[in-house]
C-alpha positions as CSV (number, residue, x, y, z in Angstrom):
1,M,64.6,109.8,158.7
2,P,64.9,112.0,161.8
3,Y,68.2,112.0,163.7
4,V,68.0,113.1,167.4
5,N,70.4,114.0,170.2
6,R,68.2,114.1,173.3
7,S,70.9,115.7,175.6
8,A,71.6,118.5,173.1
9,R,67.9,118.8,172.3
10,L,68.5,118.7,168.5
11,A,66.7,116.9,165.7
12,F,67.8,116.7,162.1
13,L,65.1,116.3,159.5
14,A,66.6,114.8,156.4
15,H,65.8,116.0,152.8
16,P,66.7,114.1,149.7
17,R,69.5,115.4,147.5
18,A,70.9,117.5,150.3
19,A,73.7,115.3,151.8
20,S,71.3,113.6,154.2
21,H,73.2,110.3,154.2
22,S,76.5,112.0,155.0
23,I,75.0,114.2,157.6
24,G,73.1,111.3,159.3
25,R,76.3,109.2,159.4
26,A,78.4,112.0,160.9
27,L,75.7,112.9,163.5
28,Q,75.5,109.2,164.6
29,E,79.2,108.4,164.5
30,Q,80.6,111.7,165.8
31,A,77.9,113.6,167.7
32,G,75.8,110.9,169.6
33,F,72.7,111.2,167.5
34,T,70.3,108.2,167.2
35,T,67.6,107.5,164.6
36,V,64.4,105.7,164.1
37,R,64.2,104.1,160.7
38,T,61.4,106.2,159.3
39,H,62.3,107.5,155.9
40,H,62.4,111.3,155.6
41,A,60.0,111.8,158.5
42,G,58.9,115.2,159.8
43,R,58.7,117.0,163.1
44,D,55.4,115.3,164.0
45,V,57.1,111.8,163.9
46,V,59.9,113.0,166.3
47,E,57.4,114.7,168.6
48,R,55.3,111.5,168.8
49,R,58.3,109.3,169.5
50,W,60.0,111.8,171.9
51,P,57.2,113.9,173.6
52,E,59.9,116.1,175.3
53,S,61.1,117.2,171.8
54,S,58.6,120.1,171.6
55,G,61.3,122.4,173.0
56,W,64.1,121.1,170.8
57,T,65.8,122.8,167.9
58,F,64.8,121.1,164.6
59,F,67.0,121.6,161.6
60,C,67.2,120.6,158.0
61,V,69.4,121.3,154.9
62,V,68.1,123.0,151.7
63,R,69.8,123.2,148.3
64,N,69.4,125.5,145.3
65,P,66.5,124.1,143.4
66,Y,68.3,124.5,140.1
67,D,71.1,122.3,141.4
68,A,68.9,119.9,143.3
69,L,66.8,119.1,140.2
70,V,69.8,118.2,138.2
71,S,71.2,116.2,141.0
72,W,67.9,114.4,141.4
73,W,67.8,113.6,137.7
74,W,71.4,112.5,137.6
75,K,70.8,110.2,140.6
76,R,67.7,108.7,139.1
77,G,69.6,106.9,136.4
78,K,71.7,109.2,134.2
79,A,74.9,108.3,136.0
80,D,74.4,104.6,135.8
81,G,72.9,104.6,132.3
82,H,69.6,103.2,133.5
83,V,67.0,103.0,130.8
84,F,64.2,104.5,132.9
85,A,65.8,107.9,133.2
86,P,64.5,110.2,130.5
87,P,66.9,112.7,129.0
88,W,67.1,115.9,131.1
89,I,65.2,118.1,128.8
90,E,62.5,115.5,128.2
91,M,62.0,115.2,132.0
92,L,61.7,118.9,132.4
93,E,59.4,119.2,129.4
94,R,57.1,116.7,131.0
95,Q,57.3,118.7,134.2
96,M,56.6,121.9,132.3
97,G,53.5,120.3,130.7
98,E,52.4,118.9,134.1
99,E,52.4,115.4,132.5
100,R,52.7,112.8,135.2
101,P,52.5,109.2,134.0
102,R,51.1,107.2,136.9
103,G,53.7,105.6,139.1
104,N,56.6,107.4,137.4
105,P,59.2,108.1,140.2
106,L,61.1,110.4,137.9
107,L,58.8,113.3,138.1
108,V,59.2,115.6,141.0
109,R,56.0,117.0,142.4
110,P,56.2,120.8,142.6
111,G,56.9,122.3,146.0
112,T,58.2,119.1,147.6
113,L,61.9,119.7,147.5
114,W,62.1,121.0,151.1
115,I,59.1,119.6,152.8
116,Y,60.5,119.9,156.3
117,A,61.8,123.4,156.1
118,E,58.6,124.7,157.5
119,D,59.0,122.4,160.5
120,S,62.6,123.5,161.1
121,D,63.9,126.1,163.5
122,A,67.2,126.3,161.7
123,V,67.7,125.9,158.0
124,L,71.2,125.1,156.8
125,R,72.4,125.6,153.2
126,Y,73.9,122.7,151.3
127,E,76.4,125.1,149.6
128,Q,78.0,126.0,153.0
129,L,77.0,122.8,154.9
130,D,80.2,122.2,156.8
131,E,80.2,125.7,158.3
132,D,76.5,125.9,159.0
133,L,76.3,122.4,160.6
134,N,79.3,122.8,162.8
135,Q,78.1,126.3,164.0
136,L,74.8,124.7,165.0
137,L,76.4,121.8,166.8
138,I,78.8,123.9,168.7
139,A,76.1,126.3,169.7
140,H,74.3,123.3,171.3
141,G,77.4,122.1,173.2
142,L,78.6,119.5,170.8
143,E,81.9,119.1,169.0
144,A,82.3,119.9,165.3
145,V,82.0,116.9,162.9
146,T,83.7,116.0,159.7
147,L,81.2,115.0,157.0
148,P,82.0,111.8,155.0
149,W,81.3,111.6,151.3
150,D,78.7,108.8,151.5
151,V,76.8,109.3,148.2
152,C,79.1,111.2,145.9
153,S,77.9,112.0,142.3
154,N,80.2,111.5,139.4
155,R,78.7,114.6,137.7
156,T,81.4,117.0,136.7
157,E,79.7,119.7,134.8
158,P,77.9,122.6,136.6
159,Y,74.1,122.4,136.9
160,Q,73.9,125.5,134.7
161,D,75.0,123.4,131.7
162,H,71.6,121.6,131.8
163,Y,69.4,124.6,131.4
164,D,68.2,126.8,128.6
165,E,66.0,129.9,129.0
166,P,62.6,128.1,129.1
167,T,63.8,125.6,131.7
168,R,65.4,128.3,133.8
169,A,62.2,130.2,133.7
170,W,60.2,127.1,134.6
171,V,62.3,126.5,137.7
172,A,62.2,130.2,138.6
173,E,58.4,130.2,138.5
174,R,57.7,126.8,140.0
175,Y,60.1,127.1,142.9
176,A,59.8,130.9,143.4
177,E,58.9,130.5,147.1
178,E,61.9,128.3,147.8
179,L,64.3,130.5,145.8
180,R,63.0,133.6,147.7
181,A,62.8,132.0,151.2
182,W,66.4,130.7,151.1
183,G,68.0,133.4,149.1
184,Y,68.7,131.2,146.1
185,G,68.6,132.1,142.4
186,W,70.4,131.5,139.2
187,Q,74.2,131.5,139.9
188,E,76.5,131.8,136.9
189,P,79.1,128.9,137.0
190,A,82.4,129.7,138.5
191,S,85.0,130.5,135.8
192,V,87.8,127.9,135.4
């Protein structure tokens, strides 16, 4: 859903698996943003609703595709033990084979992780979200915000633990454009 602050001339375009609930809540409660309940809507929805928005700054948040895919899988049932969530490797093998059972919400269509990045004037990175978001807000005359933890995963292991060489290569090929555009790649896990 888009979040807008008309006086600051800002619009946030929310992406799944990139802290959109926490950002939306912080923007509404702390920075005077409002929203129209249109799920994950793009720039065109904002421009139709607020015609003056053509000169605004639109922003979104992107996340490393390797991490986002694991987060997406984890959210879709692994954490709660739902029976509809296939094992991680099975899910990626289906993806690798382009198998898409009709109506299966567990299969991510290629190239749809960051659908609003092209519509955005500023792209913030999930991995440095607090800093990026607050720099943007301050540059537009707003106060810094504190992000709440609205949807917090109970996943403790790093995303790298879920990959082997074939699945790493699949993500590298399938999401090459996103990896290149936002400067992402395979990151070795931090040593403990």
